FINUVO-595015 format. One line per field, with one value per residue (C-alpha): residue number from 1; residue in one letter; x, y, z. Coordinates in pm, 1 decimal, decimal comma, m for minus. Each point is the difference from the previous one (the first is absolute). Layout:
! FINUVO-595015
num = [NUM|...]
residu = [a|...]
px = [X|...]
py = [Y|...]
pz = [Z|...]
//
This chain:
! FINUVO-595015
num = [1|2|3|4|5|6|7|8|9|10|11|12|13|14|15|16|17|18|19|20|21|22|23|24|25|26|27|28|29|30|31|32|33|34|35|36|37|38|39|40|41|42|43|44|45|46|47|48|49|50|51|52|53|54|55|56|57|58|59|60|61|62|63|64|65|66|67|68|69|70|71|72|73|74|75|76|77|78|79|80|81|82|83|84|85|86|87|88|89|90|91|92|93|94|95|96|97|98|99|100|101|102|103|104|105|106|107|108|109|110|111|112|113|114|115|116|117|118|119|120|121|122|123|124|125|126|127|128|129|130|131|132|133|134|135|136|137|138|139|140|141|142|143|144|145|146|147|148|149|150|151|152|153|154|155|156|157|158|159|160|161|162|163|164|165|166|167|168|169|170|171|172|173|174|175|176|177|178|179|180|181|182|183|184|185|186|187|188|189|190|191|192|193|194|195|196|197|198|199|200|201|202|203|204|205|206|207|208|209|210|211|212|213|214|215|216|217|218|219|220|221|222|223|224|225|226|227|228|229|230|231|232|233|234|235|236|237|238|239|240|241|242|243|244|245|246|247|248|249|250|251|252|253|254|255|256|257|258|259|260|261|262|263|264|265|266|267|268|269|270|271|272|273|274|275|276|277|278|279|280|281|282|283|284|285|286|287|288|289|290|291|292|293|294|295|296|297|298|299|300|301|302|303|304|305|306|307|308|309|310|311|312|313|314|315|316|317|318|319|320|321|322|323|324|325|326|327|328|329|330|331|332|333|334|335|336|337|338|339|340|341|342|343|344|345|346|347|348|349|350|351|352|353|354|355|356|357|358|359|360|361|362|363|364|365|366|367|368|369|370|371|372|373|374|375|376|377|378|379|380|381|382|383|384|385|386|387|388|389|390|391|392|393|394|395|396|397|398|399|400|401|402|403|404|405|406|407|408|409|410|411|412|413|414|415|416|417|418|419|420|421|422|423|424|425|426|427|428|429|430|431|432|433|434|435|436|437|438|439|440|441|442|443|444|445|446|447|448|449|450|451|452|453|454|455|456|457|458|459|460|461|462|463|464|465|466|467|468|469|470|471|472|473|474|475|476|477|478|479|480|481|482|483|484|485|486|487|488|489|490|491|492|493|494|495|496|497|498|499|500|501|502|503|504|505|506|507|508|509|510|511|512|513|514|515]
residu = [m|t|t|n|p|h|r|a|g|r|r|e|w|t|a|l|a|v|l|m|l|p|l|l|l|v|s|m|d|v|s|v|l|y|f|a|v|p|a|i|s|a|d|l|g|p|t|g|t|q|q|l|w|i|f|d|i|y|a|f|a|v|a|g|l|l|m|t|m|g|s|v|g|d|r|i|g|r|r|r|l|l|l|i|g|a|t|a|f|g|a|a|s|l|a|a|a|y|a|r|s|a|e|m|l|i|a|a|r|a|l|l|g|v|g|g|a|t|l|m|p|s|t|l|a|l|v|r|s|l|f|a|d|s|r|q|r|a|q|a|i|a|v|w|s|g|v|m|t|a|g|v|a|l|g|s|v|l|s|g|v|l|v|e|f|f|w|w|g|s|v|f|l|v|n|l|p|a|m|a|l|l|l|v|l|g|p|v|l|l|p|e|s|k|d|p|a|p|g|r|l|d|w|i|g|i|p|l|s|m|a|a|v|l|p|v|v|y|g|l|k|e|i|s|s|d|g|w|h|l|r|y|v|v|s|v|i|a|g|l|l|f|a|a|l|f|v|r|r|q|r|t|a|a|s|p|m|i|s|p|a|l|f|r|g|g|g|f|g|v|a|v|a|l|n|l|v|t|m|f|a|m|m|g|s|a|f|f|t|t|q|y|l|q|s|v|l|g|m|s|a|m|e|a|a|l|w|a|l|v|p|s|v|p|i|g|f|a|a|p|a|a|t|a|l|v|h|r|g|v|h|r|a|h|v|v|t|a|g|f|v|w|a|a|g|g|f|g|l|l|a|f|a|g|p|d|s|p|a|l|v|l|a|a|c|g|v|l|a|s|g|v|t|m|v|v|s|q|i|m|d|l|a|l|g|a|a|p|v|e|r|a|g|s|a|s|s|l|m|e|t|g|a|e|f|g|g|a|l|g|m|a|a|l|g|s|i|g|t|a|v|y|r|h|r|m|p|d|s|a|p|a|e|a|r|e|t|l|g|g|a|l|a|a|a|e|r|l|p|g|r|a|g|d|a|l|a|t|a|a|r|e|a|f|t|q|g|m|q|g|a|a|i|a|g|a|a|v|l|a|g|a|a|v|l|a|a|v|t|l|r|r|v|r|v|r|e|e|p|d|t|r|n|a|g|r|a|d|a|v|s|p|s|g|v]
px = [7470,1|m97,7|m58,1|m303,1|162,1|m269,8|90,0|217,7|336,2|253,5|64,5|m372,7|m57,5|326,3|m143,5|m309,1|184,1|182,2|m362,7|m102,1|244,9|m172,3|m334,0|101,2|132,9|m289,2|m250,6|251,4|m4,4|m403,5|72,9|360,8|m16,8|m214,4|270,5|213,3|m216,0|70,8|374,7|m97,9|m218,5|313,3|275,9|m222,0|m281,3|m289,4|m333,1|m290,4|m119,0|345,1|m0,4|m315,3|192,9|288,5|m191,2|m301,3|186,6|178,3|m359,2|m110,8|258,6|m20,5|m408,1|17,9|263,3|m45,5|m214,9|249,8|274,4|m132,7|m68,5|342,1|114,0|m208,0|161,3|338,7|71,2|m84,2|401,0|103,3|m247,9|74,4|347,0|m73,2|m218,1|243,8|267,5|m300,5|m91,9|389,0|69,3|m311,5|71,2|392,2|m186,7|m263,5|279,6|175,8|m263,0|77,9|m371,5|m345,7|m69,1|302,2|m133,5|m350,8|139,3|237,8|m311,0|m170,6|323,6|m58,6|m355,9|67,0|264,9|m254,9|m240,0|235,6|106,6|m311,9|m189,6|350,9|59,2|m328,7|16,8|339,8|m107,7|m238,0|283,3|234,5|m258,8|m200,9|m76,1|m344,3|122,9|292,3|m149,5|m252,1|281,7|210,9|m304,0|m60,4|344,0|m69,5|m321,1|144,2|330,4|m221,7|m238,7|321,2|157,6|m246,1|24,9|389,5|36,4|m118,7|182,7|343,9|m67,6|m26,5|341,4|157,9|m81,4|33,2|384,4|82,1|m121,6|m333,9|162,6|73,9|m330,5|31,3|405,6|m79,4|m188,8|333,4|177,8|m333,3|m43,1|403,9|m56,4|m313,2|165,4|311,8|m220,4|m278,4|164,2|163,1|m289,5|m347,2|m118,2|m103,6|m391,2|m239,0|m317,4|125,4|m265,6|m65,2|m137,1|86,1|5,6|m354,3|66,8|m296,0|m140,5|332,0|m143,7|m326,7|112,5|211,2|m321,2|m202,2|203,1|152,5|m357,3|m147,1|265,6|92,2|m356,0|m31,3|315,1|m164,1|m285,4|133,6|203,9|m174,9|m367,7|m268,0|90,0|m171,2|360,7|45,7|m299,9|50,4|361,7|m141,0|m308,2|238,3|192,7|m235,8|m118,2|372,4|m58,3|m296,2|178,9|339,6|m239,7|m126,4|294,8|138,1|m253,2|15,5|378,8|213,5|244,1|m146,3|241,7|m248,8|m146,1|m360,9|133,5|53,0|m315,3|m160,3|2,8|260,5|m106,9|255,5|m291,6|m116,2|373,6|34,4|m296,8|84,1|358,6|m199,3|m170,6|289,6|172,2|m327,1|19,0|395,7|m5,9|m313,3|105,3|318,8|m145,9|m130,5|254,2|303,2|m202,4|m121,9|344,1|150,4|m277,2|m246,7|282,8|245,8|258,8|307,1|61,8|274,6|m162,2|m334,6|196,1|191,7|m359,1|m118,1|220,4|m178,5|m287,1|265,5|128,9|m336,3|79,6|304,7|m232,3|m328,3|81,7|207,9|m311,2|m218,6|196,0|72,0|m380,2|m78,2|275,6|m144,5|m315,2|m213,4|m178,4|117,3|m347,0|m6,8|338,1|m45,2|m331,2|118,9|293,1|m289,9|m194,4|323,6|78,0|m332,6|8,4|315,6|m221,2|m262,6|277,4|65,8|m382,2|83,5|278,5|m13,8|200,0|292,2|9,2|302,3|55,6|m373,8|96,4|344,6|m210,2|m210,4|258,3|151,0|m297,0|m113,5|327,4|49,4|m360,6|96,3|279,9|m130,3|m236,7|232,2|249,8|m261,5|m161,2|333,5|67,9|m373,6|78,1|360,3|m127,6|m271,6|181,3|224,7|396,1|24,9|m270,5|163,7|139,6|m398,3|m174,3|280,3|m65,4|m318,5|m68,1|249,2|m183,6|m341,0|183,8|105,7|m393,2|m72,6|228,9|m139,6|m374,2|54,7|159,7|m247,7|m317,1|107,7|149,6|m250,7|m238,4|242,4|m24,4|m362,9|m53,4|268,9|m161,4|m327,0|136,7|185,5|m147,0|m160,7|182,8|334,9|202,6|m48,4|348,7|m70,7|m336,7|190,0|319,0|123,1|328,1|m185,0|m148,1|318,3|145,4|m265,7|1,8|372,3|m94,3|m303,6|43,8|29,5|m305,6|m145,4|311,8|m9,2|m400,9|13,4|258,0|m132,5|m289,2|180,2|147,4|m347,9|m162,2|283,5|41,2|m393,5|97,0|194,7|m260,0|m266,7|289,0|84,2|m344,4|m9,5|282,9|m111,9|m295,2|156,6|285,2|m324,8|m162,7|361,0|m21,8|m339,9|110,6|336,5|m206,1|m234,5|219,9|296,8|m153,6|m81,2|365,7|243,2|346,3|241,8|221,0|236,5|327,9|m0,5|174,3|m174,1|328,9|220,5|273,1|m100,0|278,6|m186,3|m177,5|310,2|373,5|223,3|191,3|m313,6|m31,7]
py = [8860,3|m252,7|m339,6|m223,7|m323,0|m219,1|77,9|m267,7|142,1|m113,8|m337,5|m111,6|66,1|m192,8|m309,1|20,5|m22,1|m318,5|m129,0|8,5|m264,0|m293,5|130,5|81,0|m395,8|m169,4|155,2|m75,9|m384,2|m1,8|30,0|m78,8|m351,4|124,9|m13,2|m274,6|m305,8|m110,8|m48,0|m113,2|m271,3|m88,7|m40,7|m149,2|m204,3|104,1|m174,0|202,2|m29,0|93,6|322,7|71,0|7,4|208,4|276,4|m12,6|m111,0|355,0|141,7|m267,0|25,2|349,9|51,5|m258,1|118,2|390,2|26,2|m215,7|160,4|363,5|m142,6|m111,9|297,1|218,0|m241,0|m114,9|366,2|116,4|72,6|m308,9|m196,6|194,4|m115,5|m363,3|m0,5|189,6|m282,1|m293,6|164,6|41,7|m333,7|m109,5|150,5|m151,5|m327,9|54,3|150,2|m342,4|m239,9|m298,4|m193,6|134,3|m72,9|202,1|295,0|m69,7|m13,5|328,5|185,9|m104,9|146,2|318,1|15,3|2,8|230,2|226,5|m55,8|171,1|302,1|145,3|59,7|98,7|288,2|143,8|m10,1|150,1|296,1|m4,7|86,4|176,3|282,9|136,7|311,3|m46,3|173,4|m168,8|m331,6|47,6|78,6|m296,6|m215,6|185,8|m142,4|m332,0|m35,1|65,6|m210,7|m294,7|58,2|92,8|m353,6|m249,8|195,8|m17,0|m340,5|m154,6|266,5|m63,1|m387,5|36,0|204,2|m222,1|m348,9|184,8|37,6|m226,1|m351,5|m47,1|34,0|365,1|91,4|m109,1|76,5|388,2|m41,5|m6,2|324,5|165,1|m243,1|52,4|379,5|m16,8|m249,4|235,9|377,6|m133,9|m17,7|330,3|200,0|m171,6|44,5|m322,5|16,2|m242,1|m33,6|53,7|m211,9|m266,3|m292,4|m370,6|m109,8|m108,8|m378,9|m63,3|291,7|m90,9|m292,7|141,4|278,4|m218,6|m222,7|300,7|158,7|m256,6|m181,9|313,1|115,4|m314,4|m70,6|356,2|m39,0|m316,0|80,3|297,5|m235,6|m300,8|79,5|m46,3|m376,2|m170,9|m29,4|366,9|121,6|m216,8|128,7|343,8|m113,1|m168,7|312,5|202,6|m230,7|18,9|362,1|23,4|m197,5|177,4|309,7|m148,9|m82,9|353,7|130,1|m221,5|m88,1|209,2|106,7|m20,5|22,6|260,9|209,7|82,0|368,8|63,3|m19,7|264,0|336,9|134,1|m153,3|m281,7|m232,2|196,3|26,1|m377,8|m32,2|298,4|m148,1|m325,1|166,0|126,4|m308,0|m135,6|259,7|m12,4|m424,8|5,9|225,6|m190,5|m311,8|134,3|269,1|m242,7|m240,1|239,1|148,2|m335,0|m240,3|290,3|259,9|m312,8|192,3|m232,3|m18,2|232,3|281,2|m49,8|50,3|306,1|167,3|m113,1|280,4|257,8|m10,7|83,0|301,5|202,7|m237,2|210,2|326,6|m108,9|m72,2|323,3|196,5|m119,6|45,1|301,4|114,8|m139,9|211,5|287,7|m57,2|m232,7|m243,5|m350,9|m111,3|186,0|m116,3|m353,5|46,6|170,4|m250,6|m283,9|190,1|59,3|m342,1|m119,1|200,9|m203,1|m293,4|204,8|80,2|m367,6|m114,1|173,7|m132,4|m247,4|m265,0|248,0|239,4|8,9|374,6|5,3|m304,0|170,3|339,9|m215,6|m199,8|354,1|162,5|m273,6|m64,0|363,7|13,0|m330,5|202,6|264,7|m198,4|m206,5|300,7|94,6|m282,5|m104,7|303,1|m22,8|m325,8|30,1|340,8|m157,0|m316,3|5,5|35,5|m324,1|m167,6|123,8|m353,1|m173,2|302,5|9,6|m401,9|0,2|301,3|m216,2|m346,3|202,8|82,4|m342,3|m139,9|284,8|m58,1|m400,0|125,9|258,2|m229,3|m272,8|226,1|220,7|m307,2|m253,4|354,0|13,0|m358,8|m49,7|275,9|m150,4|m331,2|143,4|187,5|m303,2|m150,5|m375,3|m129,9|96,6|m316,8|m56,1|134,1|292,4|134,7|m94,4|274,7|238,4|m196,2|m336,5|164,5|135,8|m359,0|m145,0|264,6|m119,3|m317,9|96,2|86,2|347,2|236,2|m246,3|66,4|366,5|6,8|m188,6|219,1|312,8|m118,2|m88,8|324,7|201,1|m202,7|47,4|349,1|m19,6|m160,6|258,2|239,2|m125,6|m38,4|343,0|133,6|m281,3|174,8|356,1|m85,6|m124,9|294,4|235,6|m159,5|30,9|345,4|63,8|m209,3|220,6|313,9|m85,7|m181,6|199,8|328,1|m92,0|m139,0|217,0|m35,3|153,0|212,8|92,1|m167,2|m338,0|30,6|m291,6|m203,8|270,4|m38,2|m401,0|m198,3|m305,2|154,4|141,4|m107,0|264,8|m110,2|93,7|324,1]
pz = [8644,1|178,0|m180,7|56,7|189,8|m161,4|m352,4|m195,2|m166,7|m229,2|190,1|6,7|m358,1|m71,1|226,3|m224,3|m300,4|191,7|36,5|m386,1|m69,5|176,8|m77,8|m391,3|m12,8|168,1|m218,0|m298,1|76,3|m87,3|m333,3|m73,8|m144,8|m255,5|m297,9|193,3|m16,4|m346,5|120,2|344,6|m176,2|m265,4|288,6|311,6|m213,8|235,9|m40,5|m55,1|370,9|119,8|m240,2|116,3|372,0|m60,8|m137,5|269,9|365,0|19,4|4,6|226,3|257,4|21,8|37,0|267,5|208,1|m13,5|289,1|164,7|m26,1|61,3|343,2|38,4|m63,9|200,2|328,8|m96,3|m194,0|m348,3|m116,5|167,6|m227,2|m317,9|32,4|50,2|m265,7|m229,7|89,0|m102,9|m314,6|m118,7|143,2|m201,6|m295,9|m35,9|52,1|m307,1|m207,3|14,0|28,3|m170,0|m5,9|2,9|372,8|91,5|m170,6|143,1|360,0|m55,6|m148,6|301,7|221,6|m199,1|97,2|354,7|m67,2|m147,0|267,5|260,1|m223,4|m150,7|381,6|141,7|m287,2|103,5|349,9|9,7|m238,4|271,5|283,2|m209,1|m104,1|283,9|m146,2|m177,3|m324,0|m29,3|57,7|m278,1|m238,9|103,2|m42,1|m332,9|m116,7|148,6|m194,4|m311,5|26,5|89,4|m335,5|m230,3|166,6|m144,9|m353,2|5,1|120,3|m362,3|m206,2|211,0|m28,1|m349,0|m42,2|235,3|m173,8|m328,3|75,4|297,4|146,4|165,1|357,8|m29,6|66,4|340,9|43,8|m42,1|330,6|183,0|m39,6|136,2|286,3|121,0|m43,0|223,7|272,6|m16,2|38,8|202,1|317,4|m21,0|m145,2|97,3|345,5|190,9|92,1|188,6|213,6|365,3|130,8|m288,0|238,7|m117,5|m359,6|m87,9|m114,1|m91,6|m187,9|m222,8|m175,1|16,8|m242,0|m202,1|m61,1|m63,5|m249,1|m199,6|m141,3|m82,2|m194,7|m163,4|m98,8|m135,8|m208,9|m130,4|m90,1|m166,4|m269,6|20,2|62,2|263,1|91,7|319,2|176,9|m61,4|191,9|275,8|71,5|m26,5|248,7|196,0|70,4|68,4|275,6|136,9|m13,7|232,0|248,9|m41,9|57,7|319,7|112,7|m46,3|222,6|292,9|4,6|278,8|m290,9|m283,9|m317,5|m146,4|274,7|m48,3|138,7|m361,8|m141,3|275,4|m135,2|m219,6|m328,9|2,8|m106,0|m288,1|m82,1|m51,5|m185,9|m266,7|m38,6|m70,8|m251,9|m180,5|m34,0|m111,1|m312,3|m73,5|m21,1|m171,7|m235,3|m87,3|m8,9|m355,0|m153,2|52,2|m220,0|m230,3|m100,3|m47,3|m152,6|m165,7|m124,7|m47,6|193,0|112,6|360,3|m11,1|m200,5|240,2|302,6|m99,0|m122,2|369,7|92,4|m111,1|201,7|282,0|m68,5|144,3|324,3|80,8|13,4|140,3|340,3|105,4|m191,2|233,5|305,9|m135,5|20,6|342,0|124,0|m177,6|177,5|m226,5|247,1|m59,4|m78,6|m300,8|m125,0|42,3|m148,8|m292,3|m37,4|m29,8|m260,7|m169,5|m19,3|m72,1|m321,3|m67,1|m28,7|m189,6|m248,9|m27,0|m74,9|m345,1|m81,7|m353,4|m91,1|m149,0|260,5|162,4|90,3|107,2|234,0|131,3|78,2|210,9|180,0|109,7|110,4|173,2|156,9|110,6|136,8|218,7|85,3|130,0|209,6|156,7|122,6|188,2|158,4|103,4|153,2|157,8|146,1|120,0|183,4|170,3|110,4|323,8|m89,4|222,3|m229,7|m329,8|m99,3|41,5|m152,5|m325,4|m15,1|m4,0|m271,6|m222,1|107,3|m91,6|m384,5|m43,8|43,6|m218,2|m274,9|m38,0|40,8|m277,2|m214,8|75,2|m41,6|m305,5|m173,3|59,9|m156,4|m267,1|m70,5|14,8|m236,3|m303,7|49,7|m128,1|m243,5|m173,0|m259,0|35,0|m251,2|145,6|146,2|340,5|124,6|m194,2|180,6|349,3|m51,1|m200,4|22,7|m126,9|m260,6|m177,1|63,5|m159,6|m290,1|m81,5|m71,0|m251,4|m375,8|m135,7|32,8|239,6|259,4|m51,2|35,2|347,5|107,5|m94,7|185,0|330,5|25,6|m86,2|259,3|256,8|m38,5|56,4|309,9|111,5|m78,2|236,3|262,9|m21,5|72,2|300,5|110,3|m63,7|250,8|278,1|17,8|m21,7|274,2|173,1|m36,2|151,8|308,4|m3,6|3,4|234,6|243,6|m29,8|72,2|356,9|70,1|188,9|m0,7|250,1|m249,2|322,4|50,0|192,0|319,1|167,2|2,1|22,2|306,9|10,3|m47,5|m29,9|m313,9|m204,2|91,1|132,0|m349,8|m189,9|m208,7]
//
């Protein structure tokens, strides 16, 4: 019996398991500080501004460096960049765990972001190199999608458990064993792959990419939490202007960071746009549901985090189910469209939630998350299948940069809608701080005597829930539009289903020590 030389075996699937370690930790680090902040504040005494930077510097560093690191990985080798990033991530984790000042912790979190920016595109690009067979690649990307989504949910729970029994630095020390295992097994199991003719690094494109990404992400993030102040709007506009310059640079540079050829056919551009919409939905919904569990229902942070794990259960089934449907002959356009419609149904359920509807909110989150995971698994596979192997790092980084934009935009847009409805529904007689945010209203209610405080708290919770309902309707409309876009555009996309053999036997693309 002849075996297919392009099908992955036990070695490649073991390598995939090793790759999931850094992916899980990088995604967990987005939310791992949620329950550690009180302990950090008591120990290090950060100012309000420093506390915000402890939270935000990680995400900003990741977002700003993704495209740069994807391009670097294509040039020096994705395995090499992954191992360099793992070393940096481990060292930064150790520094963060034993930080003795807020400034030291901010610096360590920044270095963690640099390491995270090397790890995320490298993992996805190496999946492209490990699995030449299109069916196996789709299965591997389904695993990648599920692990990435689950990591964000697990981060907050893990931090709560560790802080409960250990000191706050333990939330960083858990990274060390996984990174050590990656450094030992990575050189043995992972193939080295890179662009055999990458050209010179685009030193002008690097600062332009950062100037395009960081102001937009910063402005949208601040708009979602602080409202539409002029400086945040100017930040977004400045970033968009730099984005236009970056695009112009990529179209004219001899060796661009992001090759314009990626967008010529194959559905890559559509995949980037649809991936942005998925993160718009996920982060936009999380903006409300986390506050709903704690501030509307009155759950403790730990209780809310544990309940938030419930919607993660269907995620484990969504991506494999979507992949199985495609393998059985269902057109990818139909599966992605169905995923968007299903996710829109999650927003639809959320629109019916009341101030005391925990089961309905959790069910809505589960439906939304599973629909989004179906979509992500397919469009990631589409994007990597459309991109040449030698540009897998750039393609991966662009997909993930789009996701960062989508998440920030979702929080800003849906958060603004919810806030507008909240302020409209709050009575004019309420204190000024109570008309701004739910947190302000609950703080004001505690200072009022008896029934007056209870009445204010009840009104604020009802107003917040109505704002969540309004945002959910808007989110459902956006996902319905994405479903139409997917149905129209993906129907015309044809991705090769035969094994990718373009780099077979090329020592400069995959090293002899590779798989």
